[in-house]
C-alpha distance (Angstrom), angle and dihedral (degrees) to the residues before:
residue distance angle dihedral
M1 . . .
A2 3.82 . .
M3 3.78 116.7 .
H4 3.82 114.9 -120.1
H5 3.81 119.7 -121.4
E6 3.82 92.2 -108.5
D7 3.81 90.9 51.4
R8 3.81 92.1 49.6
E9 3.79 90.6 48.9
E10 3.80 91.7 50.0
A11 3.81 91.4 48.6
S12 3.78 90.0 50.1
R13 3.81 91.3 47.1
E14 3.81 90.9 54.5
K15 3.81 90.5 60.7
W16 3.78 90.0 59.5
H17 3.78 99.2 42.9
V18 3.80 115.4 127.7
V19 3.79 117.5 -175.5
G20 3.79 112.6 -113.8
T21 3.81 96.6 22.6
P22 3.82 130.6 100.9
S23 3.78 119.3 -97.9
L24 3.77 112.1 -92.9
R25 3.79 118.2 -100.0
R26 3.78 115.8 -120.4
W27 3.80 94.1 -101.2
Q28 3.82 90.7 48.2
L29 3.79 90.2 52.2
R30 3.81 91.7 51.2
A31 3.80 90.9 45.6
A32 3.81 92.9 48.4
N33 3.80 91.1 53.9
A34 3.82 91.1 47.4
I35 3.81 91.4 49.1
W36 3.79 91.2 50.0
V37 3.80 91.5 54.6
R38 3.81 91.5 50.5
L39 3.81 93.0 47.4
D40 3.81 89.7 56.7
Q41 3.81 91.8 59.8
T42 3.81 127.2 98.8
D43 3.82 92.9 -98.9
P44 3.82 101.6 34.2
K45 3.79 106.8 -155.1
V46 3.80 132.5 123.2
L47 3.80 137.9 178.8
V48 3.82 117.2 -144.0
A49 3.81 113.9 -158.8
A50 3.80 108.9 -168.3
A51 3.78 134.6 161.1
T52 3.78 123.4 -102.9
G53 3.80 111.9 -80.4
A54 3.81 93.5 16.5
G55 3.81 94.9 123.4
K56 3.80 103.5 -103.5
S57 3.80 95.0 157.3
L58 3.82 94.3 55.3
L59 3.81 89.4 48.3
G60 3.81 90.3 50.7
G61 3.79 92.7 48.4
I62 3.80 94.7 49.8
V63 3.82 93.8 45.9
S64 3.82 88.1 50.1
R65 3.80 92.2 51.4
R66 3.82 92.8 51.9
L67 3.81 90.7 46.8
V68 3.81 88.9 55.4
R69 3.79 92.1 46.3
E70 3.82 99.5 45.6
R71 3.82 108.4 19.5
G72 3.78 103.2 37.6
C73 3.80 97.4 -112.3
Q74 3.83 107.1 174.8
L75 3.80 102.6 -173.7
V76 3.79 137.7 23.7
I77 3.82 116.0 -155.7
L78 3.79 113.0 -166.0
V79 3.82 118.5 -168.6
A80 3.83 117.5 -164.3
P81 3.82 130.8 -179.7
S82 3.82 98.1 -131.8
I83 3.78 143.1 29.4
H84 3.80 91.2 -114.4
L85 3.82 93.5 54.3
K86 3.78 89.4 44.4
L87 3.81 90.0 56.7
Q88 3.82 90.7 47.8
W89 3.80 91.5 53.5
L90 3.82 91.5 47.0
E91 3.79 88.8 56.2
T92 3.82 94.8 44.8
L93 3.81 95.7 47.7
A94 3.80 90.4 47.3
A95 3.82 89.3 53.3
C96 3.81 88.2 52.6
G97 3.79 90.9 58.0
F98 3.81 102.4 -96.0
K99 3.78 124.6 140.4
V100 3.77 87.2 -133.1
K101 3.79 121.9 -172.5
D102 3.78 136.1 -162.2
A103 3.81 91.0 -144.0
S104 3.79 127.4 -178.1
N105 3.80 121.6 -135.8
E106 3.81 89.2 -110.6
S107 3.81 94.7 55.0
V108 3.81 92.0 46.9
R109 3.82 91.5 48.7
L110 3.80 89.0 52.5
A111 3.81 90.7 49.7
V112 3.82 90.2 52.0
E113 3.81 92.4 49.3
T114 3.83 94.2 47.0
G115 3.79 96.4 41.7
E116 3.80 93.2 -116.1
L117 3.80 96.8 123.3
A118 3.81 89.2 114.4
D119 3.82 87.9 73.8
Y120 3.80 87.8 74.0
D121 3.81 122.9 71.6
A122 3.84 98.2 160.9
I123 3.80 131.4 19.8
V124 3.81 125.9 -174.4
M125 3.80 121.2 -161.7
T126 3.79 141.8 152.4
Y127 3.80 127.6 -103.3
Q128 3.81 87.4 -110.3
Q129 3.80 91.3 58.2
L130 3.80 91.7 48.7
Q131 3.79 93.1 47.9
S132 3.81 92.7 49.3
D133 3.84 91.7 64.9
A134 3.80 110.6 7.2
E135 3.82 92.7 159.1
L136 3.81 90.7 61.9
W137 3.79 92.7 55.1
V138 3.81 92.0 45.5
T139 3.82 87.4 55.4
V140 3.82 90.2 50.7
A141 3.80 93.2 50.2
R142 3.81 91.7 49.9
Q143 3.80 92.4 53.5
V144 3.82 97.9 52.3
K145 3.82 135.2 26.7
T146 3.80 100.5 -93.3
L147 3.81 136.0 -164.9
L148 3.80 111.4 -155.7
I149 3.83 117.5 -155.0
P150 3.83 114.2 -174.7
D151 3.81 108.0 -170.0
E152 3.82 120.2 -153.3
I153 3.79 87.5 7.4
H154 3.79 93.4 -172.7
H155 3.83 85.5 84.2
A156 3.78 89.6 68.8
A157 3.80 103.3 63.4
V158 3.77 112.4 169.0
N159 3.85 114.6 -103.0
Q160 3.78 88.4 38.6
A161 3.79 119.5 97.5
F162 3.82 93.5 -112.4
G163 3.79 93.2 51.9
E164 3.78 94.8 48.2
A165 3.81 91.4 50.7
L166 3.79 91.6 46.7
D167 3.81 92.3 50.3
M168 3.81 89.9 52.7
L169 3.80 91.7 51.9
S170 3.80 91.5 43.8
E171 3.81 91.6 57.5
A172 3.81 90.4 54.4
S173 3.83 96.1 45.9
C174 3.81 125.5 90.1
W175 3.81 96.3 -143.3
R176 3.82 133.6 19.6
V177 3.82 127.5 -163.9
A178 3.82 114.2 176.5
F179 3.81 124.8 -167.4
S180 3.79 132.9 -161.5
A181 3.79 141.0 149.6
T182 3.83 89.0 -154.6
P183 3.83 107.0 35.1
F184 3.80 98.4 -171.6
T185 3.79 138.6 75.5
T186 3.78 129.1 -121.0
S187 3.82 91.0 -123.8
G188 3.80 92.8 53.5
K189 3.81 91.6 -121.6
R190 3.77 122.6 134.4
L191 3.78 123.7 -84.3
A192 3.78 121.6 -110.0
V193 3.83 114.8 -100.1
I194 3.83 90.4 22.7
D195 3.83 118.7 119.9
M196 3.79 122.5 -107.2
D197 3.79 130.8 -149.7
F198 3.81 128.9 -163.1
K199 3.80 109.9 -126.6
D200 3.80 132.6 158.6
G201 3.78 91.4 -4.7
K202 3.81 97.9 -52.2
W203 3.76 141.2 79.3
I204 3.80 115.3 -107.2
A205 3.79 133.0 -178.1
V206 3.80 108.7 -114.0
T207 3.79 106.4 164.5
L208 3.79 113.7 116.3
P209 3.81 120.7 -158.0
G210 3.79 110.8 -78.8
A211 3.81 87.7 -148.6
E212 3.79 125.9 21.3
Y213 3.78 136.9 -174.7
S214 3.77 111.9 173.8
Y215 3.78 130.5 -158.2
G216 3.80 88.4 -106.9
D217 3.81 90.4 53.0
A218 3.80 90.3 50.4
I219 3.82 93.4 50.4
N220 3.80 92.8 52.8
D221 3.80 96.4 40.0
R222 3.79 115.8 116.5
D223 3.81 87.4 -140.2
K224 3.84 86.9 71.4
V225 3.78 100.7 -130.1
C226 3.81 104.9 154.2
R227 3.78 136.9 18.6
R228 3.78 128.9 -145.6
V229 3.78 124.4 -91.0
E230 3.79 123.4 -142.2
F231 3.80 121.7 -161.7
H232 3.80 128.3 -141.0
W233 3.81 113.4 -165.5
V234 3.80 122.4 -159.0
H235 3.79 111.6 -152.6
G236 3.77 122.6 -154.3
E237 3.77 151.0 128.1
A238 3.80 135.9 -118.6
T239 3.78 135.9 -159.2
T240 3.81 119.8 -158.3
T241 3.79 127.0 -175.0
F242 3.80 120.7 -152.1
R243 3.82 131.2 -168.0
S244 3.78 124.2 -147.4
I245 3.80 114.0 -110.0
S246 3.81 91.8 -147.6
D247 3.82 95.6 45.0
P248 3.85 114.5 24.4
E249 3.81 89.9 -167.7
V250 3.82 90.9 66.1
T251 3.81 117.9 81.8
K252 3.79 136.4 172.1
T253 3.79 132.8 -166.1
R254 3.79 127.2 -141.1
Y255 3.80 120.6 -158.5
V256 3.81 122.2 -165.5
C257 3.81 123.9 -176.2
L258 3.80 115.6 -174.8
D259 3.80 91.2 -150.9
D260 3.82 89.9 64.1
E261 3.85 86.3 72.3
K262 3.81 96.9 -147.4
I263 3.79 111.1 169.2
S264 3.81 90.5 -155.2
D265 3.80 93.1 59.7
R266 3.76 116.3 105.6
L267 3.78 121.5 -148.8
P268 3.82 98.3 -99.7
A269 3.78 119.8 -133.0
D270 3.80 89.9 -112.9
M271 3.82 91.2 60.9
L272 3.81 90.3 53.2
D273 3.81 95.9 40.5
P274 3.84 105.0 122.4
D275 3.82 89.1 -141.3
G276 3.80 92.8 49.8
K277 3.78 124.8 94.9
I278 3.81 99.1 -111.1
A279 3.81 97.4 49.5
T280 3.80 90.6 41.4
E281 3.80 90.8 52.6
C282 3.82 90.5 49.4
L283 3.81 90.1 52.4
K284 3.81 92.7 46.2
E285 3.81 91.9 50.6
G286 3.79 89.6 49.5
L287 3.80 90.7 51.7
R288 3.81 91.6 48.3
Y289 3.78 92.2 52.2
L290 3.81 91.2 45.6
T291 3.81 89.7 53.3
E292 3.81 91.2 50.5
F293 3.79 92.5 49.4
K294 3.80 91.9 47.9
E295 3.80 91.4 57.9
L296 3.79 87.5 72.8
Y297 3.81 101.5 24.1
R298 3.78 114.8 22.2
R299 3.85 94.1 -165.6
S300 3.81 92.2 65.3
A301 3.82 110.0 126.2
M302 3.80 140.5 -165.5
M303 3.80 132.9 -139.5
V304 3.81 127.4 -160.5
R305 3.80 118.4 -160.4
A306 3.82 109.9 -148.3
K307 3.80 127.7 -169.2
S308 3.84 100.4 -125.4
K309 3.79 143.1 -2.8
E310 3.80 92.1 -96.8
H311 3.79 91.3 47.2
G312 3.81 91.5 45.9
G313 3.80 90.5 53.9
R314 3.81 90.6 52.6
V315 3.81 91.3 46.7
A316 3.80 90.0 53.0
E317 3.82 90.9 49.4
R318 3.80 90.8 50.3
L319 3.80 90.5 49.6
R320 3.79 91.0 50.8
W321 3.79 90.0 51.5
L322 3.81 91.3 49.7
V323 3.80 94.6 49.4
R324 3.81 92.9 45.5
N325 3.78 90.0 56.0
N326 3.80 97.6 48.3
P327 3.82 119.4 62.6
K328 3.82 91.3 -153.1
W329 3.81 90.9 59.9
S330 3.79 101.8 32.0
F331 3.82 95.5 103.4
Y332 3.82 95.8 53.3
K333 3.80 115.6 122.4
I334 3.82 115.3 -140.3
E335 3.81 126.4 -163.3
L336 3.81 135.1 179.3
V337 3.81 120.2 -143.5
Y338 3.80 124.6 -171.2
H339 3.79 129.2 176.8
D340 3.82 91.3 -111.8
S341 3.80 96.1 44.1
P342 3.83 112.0 122.5
G343 3.79 108.8 -91.1
A344 3.83 91.2 -0.2
H345 3.81 96.1 155.1
E346 3.79 93.7 47.3
R347 3.81 89.9 46.6
I348 3.81 92.5 53.6
A349 3.79 90.4 51.2
Q350 3.81 89.2 56.2
F351 3.81 96.7 52.5
N352 3.79 96.7 86.0
N353 3.81 91.2 56.5
D354 3.81 102.8 38.8
D355 3.82 132.4 71.6
T356 3.82 101.0 -108.5
D357 3.81 108.0 138.7
I358 3.81 102.8 -168.1
I359 3.79 130.9 28.6
V360 3.81 122.8 -165.2
A361 3.80 111.7 -161.0
I362 3.79 141.3 158.5
D363 3.78 107.6 -151.1
M364 3.80 103.7 -37.3
I365 3.79 93.6 101.4
A366 3.79 98.5 47.8
E367 3.79 108.9 102.2
G368 3.77 137.3 27.4
I369 3.80 94.3 -3.3
D370 3.79 112.6 138.6
I371 3.83 110.3 -153.9
P372 3.83 104.7 139.6
R373 3.81 93.0 176.8
L374 3.83 89.7 69.5
R375 3.80 102.2 105.9
V376 3.81 103.9 153.0
G377 3.79 125.6 55.5
V378 3.80 128.6 -175.4
W379 3.82 118.5 -163.3
L380 3.82 111.0 -150.2
T381 3.80 101.9 153.1
N382 3.80 129.7 105.2
I383 3.82 92.0 -132.7
L384 3.79 107.7 117.3
T385 3.81 103.9 178.1
R386 3.78 122.6 125.9
M387 3.81 92.9 -130.1
A388 3.81 95.2 53.4
F389 3.79 92.2 46.9
R390 3.80 95.2 48.0
Q391 3.79 93.9 45.2
T392 3.79 90.8 51.5
V393 3.80 93.5 46.2
G394 3.79 87.2 51.1
R395 3.82 88.9 68.6
F396 3.81 88.8 69.0
C397 3.82 99.5 44.6
R398 3.80 99.9 75.9
W399 3.78 116.6 113.6
E400 3.81 114.1 -114.0
K401 3.81 110.5 -140.9
Q402 3.81 96.2 -165.6
L403 3.80 91.1 51.5
D404 3.80 89.0 48.2
Q405 3.80 90.5 57.7
I406 3.82 91.0 50.6
L407 3.80 92.2 49.4
M408 3.80 91.6 50.8
L409 3.79 91.6 50.7
E410 3.79 91.3 49.1
F411 3.80 99.8 43.1
G412 3.81 105.9 16.2
K413 3.78 129.0 -102.9
D414 3.79 96.9 -86.1
N415 3.80 99.1 38.6
A416 3.77 112.2 118.4
Q417 3.81 90.5 -141.6
A418 3.80 90.4 67.8
T419 3.78 95.6 93.8
Q420 3.79 138.3 119.8
F421 3.76 132.1 -129.1
A422 3.80 139.2 163.2
K423 3.80 133.8 -141.0
I424 3.80 128.2 -130.0
V425 3.83 117.7 -167.4
A426 3.81 117.7 -163.8
P427 3.81 143.5 149.5
A428 3.81 109.0 -84.7
H429 3.81 97.5 -110.9
V430 3.81 112.2 160.9
L431 3.82 93.0 -122.4
L432 3.79 94.2 49.8
K433 3.80 90.9 46.9
G434 3.79 88.9 51.2
Y435 3.80 91.9 51.8
G436 3.79 89.3 47.5
A437 3.79 90.8 53.9
E438 3.80 89.9 51.1
I439 3.78 96.7 44.9
E440 3.82 96.8 100.5
K441 3.77 91.7 50.4
M442 3.77 106.3 74.6
I443 3.77 113.6 -152.4
T444 3.84 106.9 -89.0
E445 3.75 100.5 -170.4
A446 3.78 138.0 46.2
L447 3.78 109.5 -114.7
E448 3.78 114.3 -75.3
R449 3.79 96.1 168.8
Q450 3.77 125.4 82.2
T451 3.77 96.4 -166.3
K452 3.77 111.2 119.6
E453 3.81 117.5 -107.0
P454 3.84 113.1 -119.6
G455 3.77 107.6 -94.4
P456 3.76 131.4 -153.3
G457 3.81 94.1 -78.6
P458 3.82 130.1 -110.1
G459 3.77 120.1 -19.7
P460 3.81 127.5 -124.9
D461 3.81 114.9 -52.4
P462 3.84 109.8 -119.9
M463 3.81 89.4 -151.3
W464 3.81 93.9 62.5
E465 3.79 135.3 52.2
R466 3.79 126.2 -157.0
I467 3.81 112.2 -114.2
D468 3.81 103.1 167.1
G469 3.78 142.8 -0.3
S470 3.78 146.7 157.2
S471 3.78 140.4 -167.0
Q472 3.77 136.1 -160.4
T473 3.79 136.4 -173.8
T474 3.80 119.7 -113.1
G475 3.79 100.4 -175.2
E476 3.75 146.6 -49.0
S477 3.80 137.4 -108.7
R478 3.77 136.8 179.8
T479 3.77 132.7 -141.6
W480 3.78 127.8 -155.8
A481 3.80 118.2 176.1
G482 3.80 87.6 -15.1
Q483 3.82 95.7 -51.7
T484 3.81 118.8 124.3
E485 3.79 127.5 -159.7
T486 3.80 131.4 170.9
E487 3.79 118.5 -100.7
V488 3.80 91.5 -111.4
D489 3.81 91.3 53.4
L490 3.77 93.3 49.3
L491 3.77 106.1 40.8
A492 3.80 113.8 18.4
L493 3.78 93.9 62.8
F494 3.80 92.7 48.2
D495 3.82 94.9 45.5
R496 3.80 91.5 51.8
A497 3.80 93.4 49.0
A498 3.81 104.5 37.1
P499 3.82 116.9 93.5
P500 3.83 106.9 -106.6
E501 3.81 93.6 -127.7
R502 3.83 90.9 55.1
R503 3.79 100.5 36.0
G504 3.81 97.2 94.0
L505 3.79 92.8 47.2
L506 3.80 93.2 47.7
N507 3.81 90.8 48.2
S508 3.79 89.5 57.5
V509 3.80 97.4 52.6
L510 3.81 108.1 28.6
S511 3.78 126.7 77.7
D512 3.80 117.3 -130.7
V513 3.80 95.0 -106.5
E514 3.80 89.0 53.1
K515 3.81 91.3 49.3
I516 3.81 89.9 59.1
A517 3.78 93.1 52.0
M518 3.81 93.8 44.2
A519 3.81 92.7 47.8
R520 3.78 91.9 54.9
G521 3.79 90.3 48.3
M522 3.83 91.7 50.3
R523 3.82 92.4 52.1
G524 3.78 93.4 44.6
E525 3.81 90.9 -125.6
S526 3.76 124.8 161.6
R527 3.82 86.5 -107.5
A528 3.77 89.8 -124.6
G529 3.79 94.2 163.9
P530 3.80 135.7 -93.1
P531 3.80 121.9 -38.4
P532 3.81 119.4 -88.6
S533 3.80 115.3 -71.0
H534 3.82 103.6 -164.9
D535 3.80 92.9 -83.2
D536 3.79 91.0 174.3
E537 3.78 89.0 67.9
V538 3.82 92.9 56.7
P539 3.85 119.1 79.4
H540 3.81 113.8 -110.7
H541 3.81 94.8 -119.1
R542 3.79 91.9 51.8
R543 3.81 92.0 48.2
F544 3.80 89.1 49.9
E545 3.82 92.4 52.7
Q546 3.81 91.3 44.9
E547 3.80 92.2 51.2
R548 3.79 93.0 46.7
E549 3.81 91.7 49.2
E550 3.82 92.0 46.3
N551 3.80 90.0 51.4
K552 3.80 91.0 52.8
R553 3.80 94.4 46.5
L554 3.79 92.8 48.6
V555 3.81 90.6 53.5
D556 3.83 88.8 50.8
A557 3.83 90.0 49.0
I558 3.82 92.1 50.9
V559 3.80 92.6 49.4
G560 3.81 91.1 46.4
R561 3.81 92.1 50.5
I562 3.80 92.5 49.2
R563 3.80 92.4 48.0
R564 3.81 92.6 50.4
S565 3.79 91.3 49.8
M566 3.80 93.3 56.1
T567 3.78 126.3 88.3
R568 3.80 93.7 -138.1
D569 3.78 138.1 42.9
L570 3.79 118.2 -98.2
S571 3.77 118.0 -123.1
Q572 3.79 117.5 -121.0
I573 3.80 89.3 -106.3
E574 3.82 90.6 52.9
K575 3.81 91.8 48.1
N576 3.81 91.8 50.1
D577 3.80 89.7 47.9
L578 3.83 91.1 50.4
Y579 3.81 92.1 51.2
S580 3.80 89.5 48.1
R581 3.82 93.9 50.1
I582 3.82 93.1 48.3
N583 3.80 93.4 48.1
T584 3.79 92.4 44.8
A585 3.82 92.3 51.2
A586 3.83 91.6 47.8
N587 3.81 92.6 47.4
R588 3.80 91.1 48.9
H589 3.81 91.8 49.8
A590 3.82 91.7 50.6
D591 3.82 93.9 40.5
L592 3.82 91.7 -120.2
R593 3.76 99.3 153.0
N594 3.82 93.9 177.5
G595 3.78 95.1 40.1
V596 3.82 125.9 -126.0
T597 3.80 103.3 -21.7
D598 3.81 133.4 157.5
V599 3.80 89.7 -96.6
A600 3.80 97.9 46.4
P601 3.84 111.3 130.6
L602 3.79 112.2 -103.2
E603 3.80 93.4 -132.3
K604 3.82 90.1 56.7
L605 3.80 91.2 50.8
V606 3.81 88.0 53.0
K607 3.81 90.3 50.1
R608 3.82 89.9 48.5
R609 3.82 91.6 50.4
K610 3.81 91.6 50.6
Y611 3.79 90.2 52.3
L612 3.82 91.0 50.8
H613 3.83 90.0 50.3
M614 3.80 88.2 54.3
L615 3.80 91.7 47.6
L616 3.83 92.2 49.2
G617 3.80 89.6 52.0
D618 3.79 90.9 51.5
V619 3.81 91.5 49.5
I620 3.81 92.5 49.0
A621 3.81 91.1 48.4
G622 3.81 90.9 49.7
R623 3.80 94.6 -115.4
R624 3.82 92.9 118.1
G625 3.79 131.8 35.3
F626 3.80 144.1 162.6
A627 3.82 93.6 -59.7
D628 3.81 95.4 42.3
I629 3.80 102.8 59.5
């Protein structure tokens, strides 16, 4: 008699059970089985690409335990990028039954010399510790059957000291399981431990993740792993005057406008100046969102990422001035945390359980930090790399269980409104906006390109010194799932239509796109789309691309809403069918017989978008569902 899917899953789960640890989530179970297959191959190595908060460390610990039990693994070496992640892995491996040690290079060298290496069955260290004496760890791995686990492997790019040391240790290890939420490097070069292939006269990285769990997967998972992130962009311009060092009489002026969308533009100091208009507006928007979130869940918190210690101190002072001068914010507690602050790691661990409202940090809270109550982020650093942005945004993606319980009590367990999301406020630089648009699409391949990613532009000119500058805001926009609308489109309609006694609550649980649809439903309008937004001022080709992108994002939002409202997962065939039915209905409504093509009339794309807005509103309100499209 054939075994049912649930029975097969339960049988598979039993193989991975470790006493004293939580039961594996469904994605972890699938990943564990995929890892096991790869570790049985001739060259046993595997890359696991999984979203922030997915539970990579538990997966690593349980795979390690089974490898010890069934394959004779004698030592697990875990390499982490930071002290905080190192402490997390120590705790996880101990829970999985390992006699794990935080061993120094000196103590391990003594154990090798005295033949006492058998006293170790798991060692956790940082990349710095490995790099400081890579030969020692190669000797260790050659003496005992070793599993190497590099965590956040993007820190170990080849041609950097960490990567070279990790490659040496990898060659000496029997098994390798690498983890990362962002499996790529800023330089575009290959990752350590990842295979290479010689093609067209050059070496390229070709290894795809052996197990993958994207941000999109995590959002739609019934296990409730990640929540959505919505972006608020502050537009503006800055003028900076410089004086020549060699000739003080000679000056030059640099003008930067974020709407010009030049990749080479840095974020000038005047745009990030806490006393300037752009940074101040970013902080104010963050405080407004924090206040809205606290109306429903008072433990909601905000984090500001600053560019330096001096800058962080000024940001904190500006925040204190803002909260002192607004009664709604006056009780907020603000704290600065730097990597060299006394007890910094212990302090970070306490944040999720204390009553601090706002954290100002540089890079301490970038990876592996679990503070689910962080729901508002403000980006005030001049770093413009994809990795830094994604890792920071990852701090706000984790699902908050306590908030989930409140939402269910307020809206009911099966109500589609009972969802979580976070807000990120940032200057509207073209690179940051691009990363924001990508954020729901977790990287699905290890890097195959060797072209260099656009960086933040040229650094300061040593021949010139800044003598004056100013910045001002020129507008705001918001992005949800890659879709951008003007502030008037997104908020004015909702604020006019929402009942005053429910407005604060709805602001804290609904995304901006959903507010538009709900507002039209409340007013009983024809849902004919957002009000005019000075279309004549926007070039036709840009309007066309905006409309096409908005159409696509609305279809994704409708499918996502329907999937979250169902009590079961849709098969891939059902998902494809749902996309097809939605697109077909929208094309029919707009009389687009050939669908959305490069030659589709703009006015028909607008009509199609308005129909999709109406359909999203119906889905949110529960008037339409999977069977009604």
